[in-house]
PDB file of all heavy atoms in Angstrom:
ATOM      1  N   MET A   1     158.760 104.538 143.301  1.00  0.00           N
ATOM      2  CA  MET A   1     157.831 105.526 142.719  1.00  0.00           C
ATOM      3  C   MET A   1     157.133 104.901 141.513  1.00  0.00           C
ATOM      4  O   MET A   1     157.780 104.359 140.628  1.00  0.00           O
ATOM      5  CB  MET A   1     158.635 106.764 142.286  1.00  0.00           C
ATOM      6  CG  MET A   1     157.750 107.941 141.921  1.00  0.00           C
ATOM      7  SD  MET A   1     156.842 108.563 143.371  1.00  0.00           S
ATOM      8  CE  MET A   1     155.929 109.880 142.596  1.00  0.00           C
ATOM      9  N   ASP A   2     155.820 104.983 141.517  1.00  0.00           N
ATOM     10  CA  ASP A   2     155.047 104.405 140.413  1.00  0.00           C
ATOM     11  C   ASP A   2     155.064 105.353 139.218  1.00  0.00           C
ATOM     12  O   ASP A   2     154.797 106.543 139.352  1.00  0.00           O
ATOM     13  CB  ASP A   2     153.612 104.171 140.876  1.00  0.00           C
ATOM     14  CG  ASP A   2     152.925 103.151 139.988  1.00  0.00           C
ATOM     15  OD1 ASP A   2     153.596 102.643 139.080  1.00  0.00           O
ATOM     16  OD2 ASP A   2     151.741 102.884 140.204  1.00  0.00           O
ATOM     17  N   LEU A   3     155.382 104.811 138.059  1.00  0.00           N
ATOM     18  CA  LEU A   3     155.493 105.642 136.860  1.00  0.00           C
ATOM     19  C   LEU A   3     154.117 106.139 136.421  1.00  0.00           C
ATOM     20  O   LEU A   3     153.958 107.284 136.013  1.00  0.00           O
ATOM     21  CB  LEU A   3     156.142 104.822 135.728  1.00  0.00           C
ATOM     22  CG  LEU A   3     156.842 105.684 134.664  1.00  0.00           C
ATOM     23  CD1 LEU A   3     157.995 106.465 135.289  1.00  0.00           C
ATOM     24  CD2 LEU A   3     157.354 104.795 133.539  1.00  0.00           C
ATOM     25  N   VAL A   4     153.103 105.286 136.539  1.00  0.00           N
ATOM     26  CA  VAL A   4     151.753 105.696 136.129  1.00  0.00           C
ATOM     27  C   VAL A   4     151.237 106.806 137.026  1.00  0.00           C
ATOM     28  O   VAL A   4     150.616 107.769 136.566  1.00  0.00           O
ATOM     29  CB  VAL A   4     150.814 104.482 136.162  1.00  0.00           C
ATOM     30  CG1 VAL A   4     149.399 104.904 135.765  1.00  0.00           C
ATOM     31  CG2 VAL A   4     151.316 103.391 135.214  1.00  0.00           C
ATOM     32  N   ALA A   5     151.515 106.713 138.324  1.00  0.00           N
ATOM     33  CA  ALA A   5     151.073 107.753 139.253  1.00  0.00           C
ATOM     34  C   ALA A   5     151.767 109.074 138.930  1.00  0.00           C
ATOM     35  O   ALA A   5     151.149 110.138 138.971  1.00  0.00           O
ATOM     36  CB  ALA A   5     151.391 107.331 140.686  1.00  0.00           C
ATOM     37  N   LEU A   6     153.051 108.996 138.600  1.00  0.00           N
ATOM     38  CA  LEU A   6     153.792 110.211 138.243  1.00  0.00           C
ATOM     39  C   LEU A   6     153.199 110.829 136.981  1.00  0.00           C
ATOM     40  O   LEU A   6     153.029 112.045 136.886  1.00  0.00           O
ATOM     41  CB  LEU A   6     155.266 109.842 138.025  1.00  0.00           C
ATOM     42  CG  LEU A   6     156.248 111.018 138.064  1.00  0.00           C
ATOM     43  CD1 LEU A   6     156.308 111.628 139.455  1.00  0.00           C
ATOM     44  CD2 LEU A   6     157.629 110.538 137.650  1.00  0.00           C
ATOM     45  N   GLU A   7     152.878 109.981 136.002  1.00  0.00           N
ATOM     46  CA  GLU A   7     152.297 110.488 134.756  1.00  0.00           C
ATOM     47  C   GLU A   7     150.944 111.150 135.016  1.00  0.00           C
ATOM     48  O   GLU A   7     150.666 112.241 134.516  1.00  0.00           O
ATOM     49  CB  GLU A   7     152.133 109.321 133.785  1.00  0.00           C
ATOM     50  CG  GLU A   7     152.015 109.772 132.340  1.00  0.00           C
ATOM     51  CD  GLU A   7     152.057 108.594 131.380  1.00  0.00           C
ATOM     52  OE1 GLU A   7     152.612 107.542 131.743  1.00  0.00           O
ATOM     53  OE2 GLU A   7     151.521 108.734 130.277  1.00  0.00           O
ATOM     54  N   LEU A   8     150.115 110.495 135.827  1.00  0.00           N
ATOM     55  CA  LEU A   8     148.810 111.071 136.158  1.00  0.00           C
ATOM     56  C   LEU A   8     148.985 112.396 136.892  1.00  0.00           C
ATOM     57  O   LEU A   8     148.236 113.347 136.665  1.00  0.00           O
ATOM     58  CB  LEU A   8     148.023 110.092 137.043  1.00  0.00           C
ATOM     59  CG  LEU A   8     147.327 108.966 136.286  1.00  0.00           C
ATOM     60  CD1 LEU A   8     146.676 108.010 137.283  1.00  0.00           C
ATOM     61  CD2 LEU A   8     146.293 109.501 135.305  1.00  0.00           C
ATOM     62  N   PHE A   9     149.986 112.458 137.772  1.00  0.00           N
ATOM     63  CA  PHE A   9     150.244 113.692 138.517  1.00  0.00           C
ATOM     64  C   PHE A   9     150.588 114.839 137.574  1.00  0.00           C
ATOM     65  O   PHE A   9     150.062 115.944 137.682  1.00  0.00           O
ATOM     66  CB  PHE A   9     151.388 113.438 139.506  1.00  0.00           C
ATOM     67  CG  PHE A   9     151.794 114.668 140.272  1.00  0.00           C
ATOM     68  CD1 PHE A   9     150.961 115.181 141.253  1.00  0.00           C
ATOM     69  CD2 PHE A   9     153.005 115.276 139.998  1.00  0.00           C
ATOM     70  CE1 PHE A   9     151.346 116.322 141.962  1.00  0.00           C
ATOM     71  CE2 PHE A   9     153.385 116.420 140.712  1.00  0.00           C
ATOM     72  CZ  PHE A   9     152.544 116.929 141.679  1.00  0.00           C
ATOM     73  N   PHE A  10     151.472 114.560 136.587  1.00  0.00           N
ATOM     74  CA  PHE A  10     151.870 115.608 135.647  1.00  0.00           C
ATOM     75  C   PHE A  10     150.713 116.006 134.742  1.00  0.00           C
ATOM     76  O   PHE A  10     150.525 117.177 134.433  1.00  0.00           O
ATOM     77  CB  PHE A  10     153.073 115.146 134.815  1.00  0.00           C
ATOM     78  CG  PHE A  10     154.386 115.404 135.508  1.00  0.00           C
ATOM     79  CD1 PHE A  10     155.176 114.352 135.947  1.00  0.00           C
ATOM     80  CD2 PHE A  10     154.811 116.700 135.724  1.00  0.00           C
ATOM     81  CE1 PHE A  10     156.376 114.593 136.596  1.00  0.00           C
ATOM     82  CE2 PHE A  10     156.008 116.951 136.366  1.00  0.00           C
ATOM     83  CZ  PHE A  10     156.792 115.887 136.806  1.00  0.00           C
ATOM     84  N   VAL A  11     149.909 115.019 134.332  1.00  0.00           N
ATOM     85  CA  VAL A  11     148.741 115.330 133.492  1.00  0.00           C
ATOM     86  C   VAL A  11     147.756 116.196 134.272  1.00  0.00           C
ATOM     87  O   VAL A  11     147.185 117.153 133.738  1.00  0.00           O
ATOM     88  CB  VAL A  11     148.086 114.026 133.000  1.00  0.00           C
ATOM     89  CG1 VAL A  11     146.706 114.318 132.403  1.00  0.00           C
ATOM     90  CG2 VAL A  11     148.970 113.345 131.957  1.00  0.00           C
ATOM     91  N   GLY A  12     147.569 115.892 135.541  1.00  0.00           N
ATOM     92  CA  GLY A  12     146.675 116.694 136.370  1.00  0.00           C
ATOM     93  C   GLY A  12     147.195 118.116 136.529  1.00  0.00           C
ATOM     94  O   GLY A  12     146.434 119.080 136.461  1.00  0.00           O
ATOM     95  N   LEU A  13     148.510 118.259 136.716  1.00  0.00           N
ATOM     96  CA  LEU A  13     149.094 119.597 136.823  1.00  0.00           C
ATOM     97  C   LEU A  13     148.894 120.375 135.536  1.00  0.00           C
ATOM     98  O   LEU A  13     148.545 121.559 135.552  1.00  0.00           O
ATOM     99  CB  LEU A  13     150.595 119.478 137.135  1.00  0.00           C
ATOM    100  CG  LEU A  13     150.947 119.335 138.613  1.00  0.00           C
ATOM    101  CD1 LEU A  13     152.457 119.301 138.800  1.00  0.00           C
ATOM    102  CD2 LEU A  13     150.352 120.473 139.426  1.00  0.00           C
ATOM    103  N   LEU A  14     149.111 119.716 134.389  1.00  0.00           N
ATOM    104  CA  LEU A  14     148.925 120.381 133.097  1.00  0.00           C
ATOM    105  C   LEU A  14     147.472 120.804 132.930  1.00  0.00           C
ATOM    106  O   LEU A  14     147.188 121.910 132.480  1.00  0.00           O
ATOM    107  CB  LEU A  14     149.331 119.434 131.965  1.00  0.00           C
ATOM    108  CG  LEU A  14     150.813 119.480 131.599  1.00  0.00           C
ATOM    109  CD1 LEU A  14     151.138 118.382 130.589  1.00  0.00           C
ATOM    110  CD2 LEU A  14     151.181 120.835 131.011  1.00  0.00           C
ATOM    111  N   GLY A  15     146.545 119.929 133.302  1.00  0.00           N
ATOM    112  CA  GLY A  15     145.132 120.264 133.179  1.00  0.00           C
ATOM    113  C   GLY A  15     144.761 121.452 134.067  1.00  0.00           C
ATOM    114  O   GLY A  15     144.065 122.358 133.633  1.00  0.00           O
ATOM    115  N   LEU A  16     145.270 121.468 135.294  1.00  0.00           N
ATOM    116  CA  LEU A  16     144.982 122.586 136.199  1.00  0.00           C
ATOM    117  C   LEU A  16     145.574 123.882 135.668  1.00  0.00           C
ATOM    118  O   LEU A  16     144.939 124.932 135.706  1.00  0.00           O
ATOM    119  CB  LEU A  16     145.571 122.283 137.589  1.00  0.00           C
ATOM    120  CG  LEU A  16     144.694 121.402 138.479  1.00  0.00           C
ATOM    121  CD1 LEU A  16     145.409 121.107 139.791  1.00  0.00           C
ATOM    122  CD2 LEU A  16     143.357 122.064 138.756  1.00  0.00           C
ATOM    123  N   ALA A  17     146.795 123.805 135.141  1.00  0.00           N
ATOM    124  CA  ALA A  17     147.448 125.007 134.610  1.00  0.00           C
ATOM    125  C   ALA A  17     146.667 125.551 133.415  1.00  0.00           C
ATOM    126  O   ALA A  17     146.441 126.752 133.310  1.00  0.00           O
ATOM    127  CB  ALA A  17     148.889 124.679 134.210  1.00  0.00           C
ATOM    128  N   SER A  18     146.247 124.651 132.512  1.00  0.00           N
ATOM    129  CA  SER A  18     145.508 125.119 131.327  1.00  0.00           C
ATOM    130  C   SER A  18     144.154 125.702 131.746  1.00  0.00           C
ATOM    131  O   SER A  18     143.704 126.706 131.183  1.00  0.00           O
ATOM    132  CB  SER A  18     145.317 123.974 130.340  1.00  0.00           C
ATOM    133  OG  SER A  18     144.662 122.894 130.965  1.00  0.00           O
ATOM    134  N   LEU A  19     143.516 125.103 132.756  1.00  0.00           N
ATOM    135  CA  LEU A  19     142.242 125.645 133.243  1.00  0.00           C
ATOM    136  C   LEU A  19     142.443 127.038 133.844  1.00  0.00           C
ATOM    137  O   LEU A  19     141.663 127.950 133.587  1.00  0.00           O
ATOM    138  CB  LEU A  19     141.666 124.705 134.313  1.00  0.00           C
ATOM    139  CG  LEU A  19     140.759 123.596 133.785  1.00  0.00           C
ATOM    140  CD1 LEU A  19     140.303 122.718 134.949  1.00  0.00           C
ATOM    141  CD2 LEU A  19     139.555 124.162 133.061  1.00  0.00           C
ATOM    142  N   ALA A  20     143.521 127.201 134.616  1.00  0.00           N
ATOM    143  CA  ALA A  20     143.785 128.501 135.233  1.00  0.00           C
ATOM    144  C   ALA A  20     144.060 129.549 134.156  1.00  0.00           C
ATOM    145  O   ALA A  20     143.577 130.683 134.236  1.00  0.00           O
ATOM    146  CB  ALA A  20     144.984 128.388 136.194  1.00  0.00           C
ATOM    147  N   ILE A  21     144.840 129.175 133.130  1.00  0.00           N
ATOM    148  CA  ILE A  21     145.167 130.123 132.051  1.00  0.00           C
ATOM    149  C   ILE A  21     143.887 130.512 131.299  1.00  0.00           C
ATOM    150  O   ILE A  21     143.666 131.684 130.996  1.00  0.00           O
ATOM    151  CB  ILE A  21     146.214 129.494 131.105  1.00  0.00           C
ATOM    152  CG1 ILE A  21     147.574 129.435 131.808  1.00  0.00           C
ATOM    153  CG2 ILE A  21     146.320 130.305 129.813  1.00  0.00           C
ATOM    154  CD1 ILE A  21     148.597 128.627 131.038  1.00  0.00           C
ATOM    155  N   ALA A  22     143.037 129.523 131.008  1.00  0.00           N
ATOM    156  CA  ALA A  22     141.788 129.815 130.299  1.00  0.00           C
ATOM    157  C   ALA A  22     140.905 130.734 131.149  1.00  0.00           C
ATOM    158  O   ALA A  22     140.324 131.684 130.639  1.00  0.00           O
ATOM    159  CB  ALA A  22     141.061 128.516 129.981  1.00  0.00           C
ATOM    160  N   PHE A  23     140.817 130.466 132.455  1.00  0.00           N
ATOM    161  CA  PHE A  23     139.993 131.283 133.342  1.00  0.00           C
ATOM    162  C   PHE A  23     140.493 132.732 133.385  1.00  0.00           C
ATOM    163  O   PHE A  23     139.725 133.685 133.253  1.00  0.00           O
ATOM    164  CB  PHE A  23     140.024 130.672 134.754  1.00  0.00           C
ATOM    165  CG  PHE A  23     139.206 131.443 135.747  1.00  0.00           C
ATOM    166  CD1 PHE A  23     137.823 131.388 135.701  1.00  0.00           C
ATOM    167  CD2 PHE A  23     139.826 132.204 136.729  1.00  0.00           C
ATOM    168  CE1 PHE A  23     137.056 132.105 136.617  1.00  0.00           C
ATOM    169  CE2 PHE A  23     139.067 132.915 137.644  1.00  0.00           C
ATOM    170  CZ  PHE A  23     137.685 132.862 137.584  1.00  0.00           C
ATOM    171  N   VAL A  24     141.826 132.906 133.520  1.00  0.00           N
ATOM    172  CA  VAL A  24     142.402 134.253 133.589  1.00  0.00           C
ATOM    173  C   VAL A  24     142.174 134.990 132.276  1.00  0.00           C
ATOM    174  O   VAL A  24     141.826 136.174 132.271  1.00  0.00           O
ATOM    175  CB  VAL A  24     143.905 134.163 133.931  1.00  0.00           C
ATOM    176  CG1 VAL A  24     144.593 135.503 133.695  1.00  0.00           C
ATOM    177  CG2 VAL A  24     144.079 133.729 135.383  1.00  0.00           C
ATOM    178  N   SER A  25     142.361 134.289 131.138  1.00  0.00           N
ATOM    179  CA  SER A  25     142.185 134.959 129.843  1.00  0.00           C
ATOM    180  C   SER A  25     140.726 135.376 129.648  1.00  0.00           C
ATOM    181  O   SER A  25     140.453 136.459 129.136  1.00  0.00           O
ATOM    182  CB  SER A  25     142.631 134.035 128.708  1.00  0.00           C
ATOM    183  OG  SER A  25     141.871 132.851 128.722  1.00  0.00           O
ATOM    184  N   VAL A  26     139.779 134.533 130.090  1.00  0.00           N
ATOM    185  CA  VAL A  26     138.362 134.898 129.973  1.00  0.00           C
ATOM    186  C   VAL A  26     138.060 136.120 130.830  1.00  0.00           C
ATOM    187  O   VAL A  26     137.365 137.035 130.398  1.00  0.00           O
ATOM    188  CB  VAL A  26     137.481 133.697 130.377  1.00  0.00           C
ATOM    189  CG1 VAL A  26     136.036 134.151 130.619  1.00  0.00           C
ATOM    190  CG2 VAL A  26     137.514 132.641 129.282  1.00  0.00           C
ATOM    191  N   VAL A  27     138.600 136.159 132.038  1.00  0.00           N
ATOM    192  CA  VAL A  27     138.352 137.306 132.925  1.00  0.00           C
ATOM    193  C   VAL A  27     138.942 138.582 132.329  1.00  0.00           C
ATOM    194  O   VAL A  27     138.314 139.639 132.317  1.00  0.00           O
ATOM    195  CB  VAL A  27     138.943 137.027 134.323  1.00  0.00           C
ATOM    196  CG1 VAL A  27     138.958 138.304 135.166  1.00  0.00           C
ATOM    197  CG2 VAL A  27     138.125 135.941 135.019  1.00  0.00           C
ATOM    198  N   VAL A  28     140.163 138.483 131.783  1.00  0.00           N
ATOM    199  CA  VAL A  28     140.809 139.661 131.192  1.00  0.00           C
ATOM    200  C   VAL A  28     140.026 140.136 129.975  1.00  0.00           C
ATOM    201  O   VAL A  28     139.819 141.332 129.787  1.00  0.00           O
ATOM    202  CB  VAL A  28     142.274 139.327 130.829  1.00  0.00           C
ATOM    203  CG1 VAL A  28     142.872 140.424 129.952  1.00  0.00           C
ATOM    204  CG2 VAL A  28     143.104 139.143 132.103  1.00  0.00           C
ATOM    205  N   LEU A  29     139.583 139.196 129.138  1.00  0.00           N
ATOM    206  CA  LEU A  29     138.806 139.586 127.952  1.00  0.00           C
ATOM    207  C   LEU A  29     137.497 140.252 128.367  1.00  0.00           C
ATOM    208  O   LEU A  29     137.084 141.243 127.769  1.00  0.00           O
ATOM    209  CB  LEU A  29     138.517 138.337 127.097  1.00  0.00           C
ATOM    210  CG  LEU A  29     139.685 137.910 126.211  1.00  0.00           C
ATOM    211  CD1 LEU A  29     139.355 136.597 125.500  1.00  0.00           C
ATOM    212  CD2 LEU A  29     140.007 138.983 125.178  1.00  0.00           C
ATOM    213  N   LYS A  30     136.847 139.736 129.406  1.00  0.00           N
ATOM    214  CA  LYS A  30     135.601 140.343 129.895  1.00  0.00           C
ATOM    215  C   LYS A  30     135.865 141.761 130.389  1.00  0.00           C
ATOM    216  O   LYS A  30     135.103 142.678 130.109  1.00  0.00           O
ATOM    217  CB  LYS A  30     135.027 139.496 131.038  1.00  0.00           C
ATOM    218  CG  LYS A  30     134.062 138.438 130.544  1.00  0.00           C
ATOM    219  CD  LYS A  30     133.351 137.797 131.741  1.00  0.00           C
ATOM    220  CE  LYS A  30     132.412 136.686 131.271  1.00  0.00           C
ATOM    221  NZ  LYS A  30     131.766 136.032 132.411  1.00  0.00           N
ATOM    222  N   ASN A  31     136.970 141.943 131.117  1.00  0.00           N
ATOM    223  CA  ASN A  31     137.295 143.280 131.629  1.00  0.00           C
ATOM    224  C   ASN A  31     137.590 144.238 130.485  1.00  0.00           C
ATOM    225  O   ASN A  31     137.164 145.396 130.504  1.00  0.00           O
ATOM    226  CB  ASN A  31     138.503 143.197 132.577  1.00  0.00           C
ATOM    227  CG  ASN A  31     138.094 142.654 133.932  1.00  0.00           C
ATOM    228  OD1 ASN A  31     136.928 142.664 134.297  1.00  0.00           O
ATOM    229  ND2 ASN A  31     139.068 142.159 134.688  1.00  0.00           N
ATOM    230  N   LEU A  32     138.312 143.783 129.469  1.00  0.00           N
ATOM    231  CA  LEU A  32     138.617 144.633 128.307  1.00  0.00           C
ATOM    232  C   LEU A  32     137.330 144.988 127.581  1.00  0.00           C
ATOM    233  O   LEU A  32     137.119 146.135 127.194  1.00  0.00           O
ATOM    234  CB  LEU A  32     139.569 143.899 127.357  1.00  0.00           C
ATOM    235  CG  LEU A  32     141.042 143.906 127.801  1.00  0.00           C
ATOM    236  CD1 LEU A  32     141.866 143.060 126.841  1.00  0.00           C
ATOM    237  CD2 LEU A  32     141.584 145.310 127.848  1.00  0.00           C
ATOM    238  N   TYR A  33     136.464 143.996 127.381  1.00  0.00           N
ATOM    239  CA  TYR A  33     135.202 144.236 126.669  1.00  0.00           C
ATOM    240  C   TYR A  33     134.324 145.220 127.436  1.00  0.00           C
ATOM    241  O   TYR A  33     133.699 146.103 126.872  1.00  0.00           O
ATOM    242  CB  TYR A  33     134.481 142.892 126.497  1.00  0.00           C
ATOM    243  CG  TYR A  33     133.256 143.001 125.616  1.00  0.00           C
ATOM    244  CD1 TYR A  33     133.386 143.220 124.251  1.00  0.00           C
ATOM    245  CD2 TYR A  33     131.980 142.842 126.159  1.00  0.00           C
ATOM    246  CE1 TYR A  33     132.259 143.318 123.438  1.00  0.00           C
ATOM    247  CE2 TYR A  33     130.857 142.927 125.357  1.00  0.00           C
ATOM    248  CZ  TYR A  33     130.995 143.160 123.996  1.00  0.00           C
ATOM    249  OH  TYR A  33     129.897 143.248 123.205  1.00  0.00           O
ATOM    250  N   ARG A  34     134.313 145.079 128.750  1.00  0.00           N
ATOM    251  CA  ARG A  34     133.501 145.976 129.589  1.00  0.00           C
ATOM    252  C   ARG A  34     134.112 147.364 129.623  1.00  0.00           C
ATOM    253  O   ARG A  34     133.408 148.366 129.679  1.00  0.00           O
ATOM    254  CB  ARG A  34     133.416 145.401 131.004  1.00  0.00           C
ATOM    255  CG  ARG A  34     132.276 146.008 131.802  1.00  0.00           C
ATOM    256  CD  ARG A  34     132.191 145.353 133.174  1.00  0.00           C
ATOM    257  NE  ARG A  34     131.865 143.949 133.086  1.00  0.00           N
ATOM    258  CZ  ARG A  34     132.282 143.036 133.964  1.00  0.00           C
ATOM    259  NH1 ARG A  34     133.051 143.395 134.955  1.00  0.00           N
ATOM    260  NH2 ARG A  34     131.923 141.788 133.847  1.00  0.00           N
ATOM    261  N   GLY A  35     135.446 147.457 129.582  1.00  0.00           N
ATOM    262  CA  GLY A  35     136.101 148.770 129.648  1.00  0.00           C
ATOM    263  C   GLY A  35     135.916 149.577 128.377  1.00  0.00           C
ATOM    264  O   GLY A  35     135.982 150.799 128.405  1.00  0.00           O
ATOM    265  N   GLN A  36     135.696 148.912 127.246  1.00  0.00           N
ATOM    266  CA  GLN A  36     135.544 149.648 125.995  1.00  0.00           C
ATOM    267  C   GLN A  36     134.164 150.288 125.872  1.00  0.00           C
ATOM    268  O   GLN A  36     133.993 151.249 125.147  1.00  0.00           O
ATOM    269  CB  GLN A  36     135.767 148.692 124.809  1.00  0.00           C
ATOM    270  CG  GLN A  36     137.256 148.433 124.554  1.00  0.00           C
ATOM    271  CD  GLN A  36     137.446 147.539 123.331  1.00  0.00           C
ATOM    272  OE1 GLN A  36     136.477 147.065 122.764  1.00  0.00           O
ATOM    273  NE2 GLN A  36     138.680 147.318 122.961  1.00  0.00           N
ATOM    274  N   ARG A  37     133.157 149.785 126.589  1.00  0.00           N
ATOM    275  CA  ARG A  37     131.804 150.326 126.454  1.00  0.00           C
ATOM    276  C   ARG A  37     131.684 151.656 127.181  1.00  0.00           C
ATOM    277  O   ARG A  37     132.123 151.791 128.303  1.00  0.00           O
ATOM    278  CB  ARG A  37     130.811 149.318 127.018  1.00  0.00           C
ATOM    279  CG  ARG A  37     130.802 148.070 126.168  1.00  0.00           C
ATOM    280  CD  ARG A  37     129.610 147.196 126.546  1.00  0.00           C
ATOM    281  NE  ARG A  37     128.982 146.658 125.340  1.00  0.00           N
ATOM    282  CZ  ARG A  37     127.759 146.132 125.325  1.00  0.00           C
ATOM    283  NH1 ARG A  37     127.053 146.086 126.410  1.00  0.00           N
ATOM    284  NH2 ARG A  37     127.260 145.648 124.209  1.00  0.00           N
TER     285      ARG A  37
END
């Protein structure tokens, strides 16, 4: 098992997870903002 490939794999997973969290939080904030009007 290549150590660099494993590191890149984990970095990619972290990046995808952070992107998903940011996307969900933006959607929730938009829904909250729209619901208050």
